[in-house]
N, C-alpha and C positions, 0 to 999 in steps of 0.2 A: 505495501500499501504506500509506504513510502518512496519508493522507488517511482511508485505512479505519480504520484503527487509531486517529485522532482521534476519528472519531464513533461509534465503541463505546466511547471512555472517556466521552463527552459524555455518553450514554444510563447508562450504568452509574452517574455522578454524578449525574444527575437523579434515578434509583431509588433512589439510596441517600439521599437526601437525608431521609427519612423516617424512615429509621434511625440514622443518625447524627450529623447536624446539627442536633437542635432547640434552639429561642431560649433554653430553660431555664439557669440557672445550673448548672452542674456541680459545683459545691463544697457542695450540700444535699445531694447524692447518698452521703457517707460515710457508711457504716453501713449503708445500706440490703441488704436481703436480696433476692438475684438471683428474678428469677421461673423455677418450679421447684424452688426451697427449699422448705424450713418458713416459713411466714409466721404469724409468734404473733402473738394478740389476747385480750384478755380479757374478760370479759362478767362481771357480778354478778349474782344472781337469788337471790330468798328466796321461798320456796315451806313454810314451817314449818319442821319438824324437820331441822335441818341434816343429819343422818345419812341420812336415807332422800333427800336432795336430791341429797346428793353422789356417793348409792351408785348414784341413776339414769343422772346426767351420767357417772358415769365409765365408761358403758357406751356411750357414743354414740360413734360415729366422729371422728376427728378432735380427741378432747380429748385433751390431752397432760396436763394436773394440775386437780384439785379439791381446795382449803383449803375447810373449814369455816370460818366466822368471825362474826365480830359487827359490823354496818354501819347508817350512818345516824345513830348518838349524838352524845352530846357528853361530853367530858371523855377522858383519854388511856389507853389499856391496859386494855378492860373484861376481867373474868373473870367465868366461868360462874353465879357468885352476883352479880355488880354488874353487866350489862349489862343487864338490862330495868328498872334504875331510873335508866337516865342515855339513855333514847330508844335503846338501841340495839336491834335484830332481827337473829334467826338468817337467813344468806344462806351461800352459796358464791362463791367467787370460781374461774372457769373458766379455766384458758390452752389454749386451742384454736387447731390450725394452719387459717390459713382458706383455704389454698388445696388444704384436704381436704372443709372442711364450712363453712359461711355460718353467719353471725349469725343472719338468717334462720331455720335449720335449726334453729338453738339457740331459739330464741323459737318456734316451733312446736312444739318437743321439751317446753318449759318448760310451755306451756298443758295438754298431754295428762298432764302429773305433778303437776298443783294442782289445789284448789276455787277461782277465781277469784271464785267469787261468796260466797264465806265472808267476813263481817263483823269476825268476832270471835277469829281465829285460823286454825287448820287441822285439821282432824278432832279427835282426841282431846285436840290441846294448843291450849289459850285465852289470849286477850292478844294484845295488839299486837304484843310480839315475836314473836309466829309469824302475824306477818299475810303475805301476798303486796305484793313488789314487783320491779320489772326498774329495777335502778340504773346508770344511763347514763354513759358515758366521753366520748362528745362528741356533736354534732349531728346526725350519721349516725346513731348508735344511737337518739338518742330520738326522730327520726323513723320509724324500721324498727320500733320498739317500738309506739310509736302505731298506725301502718299496721297493723298485726298484731292490735292489741287491738279496732280497730275493726271489723277482718275475724273476727275471734271473736265480737264482740257480734253483726254480721249474721249468723253461719251459725245461728243458731238453733239449736245445743248447749246451752243453757242458758237456763233458763227467768226468771231471776232476774240483773240486771244484774251486771257486771264491775265489783270493786271494788281490782282490783288498781293499785296506785299506779306511777306511773312518774317515778323521781325520779332525780335527778343524783347523781354521786358526789359522797360529802364524805368518809369514814374506812371504814376497814375493815381489822380487826384480826383475824389468825388466832385460832381457837379453842385451847384448853390441846391438849395432843400425845394425850390420853386421847379424845377427839372427833373426830381423823383419821381417816379411812378405819374407822370404828367397823363398821360391816357387816361387813368382813374380818376386823379380829378379833374379834368378838365376833358371831359367826354365829347361833350359836341366841338369844342374848338380842334381837338385831337382828331376826331373823325373828317371835321371840314380839312385839316391843314392833308391829313393823309391822302386824303380821295383826290385833293388838288396835287400834291406831288408826283402822283403817274407811278406809284411804286405797285399798289396791287392789281394794277393795269399791266404793268411790264412782268410782273410773275404770273400772273393768271395766264398770259400769253404764252410765255416759255414752259409753263409746267402742265398747262393744258395741250399743248403740244405734244410734250414730251411727259405722257402720265406713266412710263414706268418707273416701279419703285427702284432709282438706283442710289446705291450706298456709295461715296468716294473710295470710303476703306472697306470691300467686301467683306459680309460677314461668313460667308465660305464658299469654297468653289466651285462653281456651277456643275454639281452633280447631283443625279438622285439617290438617295439613300437606297443601297442594297437590300431588296429580299431578305426577308429570312434564309431561304436556301442557298441564294446567292452568299449570305454573309459565312454560314459553315463552309462551305466551300470553298470561300476564298482565304480566310483565318485559320492559323494554326489551332490546336486545341488550347493553347495556354492562351493566345490570342483571344480567342471565343469565351473562355471561363470570366477572362479580366472584365471583357466590354461589356457580354451580354450578362453574367452571373456574378458580377461584380467580387471577383475572385483578388487576392493579390499576389502577385510574383515574388521570388525568392528576392531579397536583398544581393547587392553585390554580386550577381546572378544573371544578368539580364544587359540587353544590346547599349544602352546611353547612361548607365547611371555614370560613368565616368567618361563619357565623350563630350570632347572638347574641340570638336570641328566648330567652324561658323554654318549657320544655316537656321533654318527654322524644322519647327514640328506639326506634323498634321496629324489628323485624327486617322487612325487606320484603317478603318470604315466608309467615311465619308469624304476626306481631304483635305475638311476645315482645318484652315490655319490655327494655330492654339498658343504656342508657345516659341520662344526666339531664342537663340546662344547666346544672345546679349542679356538676358536677363536671367541664365542658368546660373547656379552657383554649386560650391562644394559645401553639402549640407552633411556629410559624413554618416549619411543615414544607408545609403547604397540605393536608392531609387532615386531619379533624375528630378531635380528639384529647383524651381523658378519662382521670383521675386513677384512677377503679376503676368498677365496672360496678354498674347501679343495682339489679339480681337478679342477684349472683353466680353462682346457682344456673346462670341461665340463659345462662353462658357456659363454653364449653369447649375447654382448649388442647392444644396436642400441639407437639409439635419437630419444625421445619421444615428439614431439612440442604439447603444449595444450595450450589455449589462456592466462593462464598468465606466463608460461616459459615451458624450451624448460629443459627435463630430461632424464638419461639413463635408457631405460625400462632393465631389465634381463629376461634374457631367459635360460631354458635348452636345449643343445646342440640337443643331440637325441629326444625326445620327444618333445622339442619347447614350452615346458610348460612357459606362462609367472611366474616367478616369485615375481618380485617385482622392486626397484628399487636399482641405486646405488648413494651415496653422496657422494661429497668432505668432511664432515665434522665430520670424523671419529676420534677416538683415533689414538695412537701411536700403531704398527710403519706404518702403511699403509694410517694411515690419510683417510680410506673411512670407508661408513659404509652402508653396505648391508642390506636394509628394504626388509624383505622377510615378504612374505603371508603364515603362517602356512598352511593354505588350499593348497597350493602345496606343501607341502613336507610331510614326513613320520619320524619318529623318532627311530632310531635303537639304542637300547641301547649298551653301549662299553660289558656287558657280554653276548649278543646276537649277535654280528657280527660275530663271526665263523659260530653258528648254521644257520645265516640268508644269508651266503654268501659273506661277506666283509671281511675274516681274516686279507685279509693284510692291513689292517689298526689297529688291534688288539695293534700292537705294540705303535700305538701312545698314550695308555692307558694303558699301563702297566709299566711306572715308578714309 
């Protein structure tokens, strides 16, 4: 009986290693928001008159707060009377819950509410103070913004070239209080201004003509999810047990736990892009570990209760494949550790991205 208990304990400790004993220094985890809670992130977009941009983004799911203001200029404390003279342009600062919506979704929404081909302003408002821009806070936002712009350029929706700038964050000052929530405070004046600006007429003309639901950064490779009989034929027994039956592969005995090549990891069943080598790190667990998804909308999280704990299980959105789990003991900047089974993944090397149909991610590895 004693020997039997020792075997059970040994197996338990081995499986738990992925969840409880990462190599990461836990001191960096202080203040990290736990998985499933609100995960706040900021974004800044400029799309002409900030009354309109603020009103549009306040309607988007997952957006918590939108502030109209002035971005990108020189000198402190610009006002409505002086901001244009000092190189500032009208913009909005968005605070959103990244567990509800993603930065990619906000980029998609942004393109659909501006004229990115206008070199002289936006609609009735003219001059550089009304130019369009995406202001990024970090390298990841920059990469995603550039990918989304490339995708939109290739979409054929616009005849003229896109001139929207992608610039690093330098300064942002909230505008005067009377500019905040202008559409809500002055609904009649706002509706009259917006109608006369020509914004909605332009957007309706462009997007009615192009009614397809395109996303500048695609959420998955355009392939149909295989049927059950196709899956069983294509997958190895281990891949099938992991993706379809929620099994866990052995640690340190799988293809990607120590893979250091540059590239992306896609769903073994559907081909959805899931993770990038740029976000992969050595966790010491024996499974591939990532700090964040490559395309967050392709990841679905749900609570999983076991007899010893409650964990957050990770699935792919398109195929519904079981991938692994996400924990709040990862390194900066996210504090997250996506502990993923190699059996659920296919690695696409950076040199093969174009050949394999993932060309939009090539620029991530061309620096």
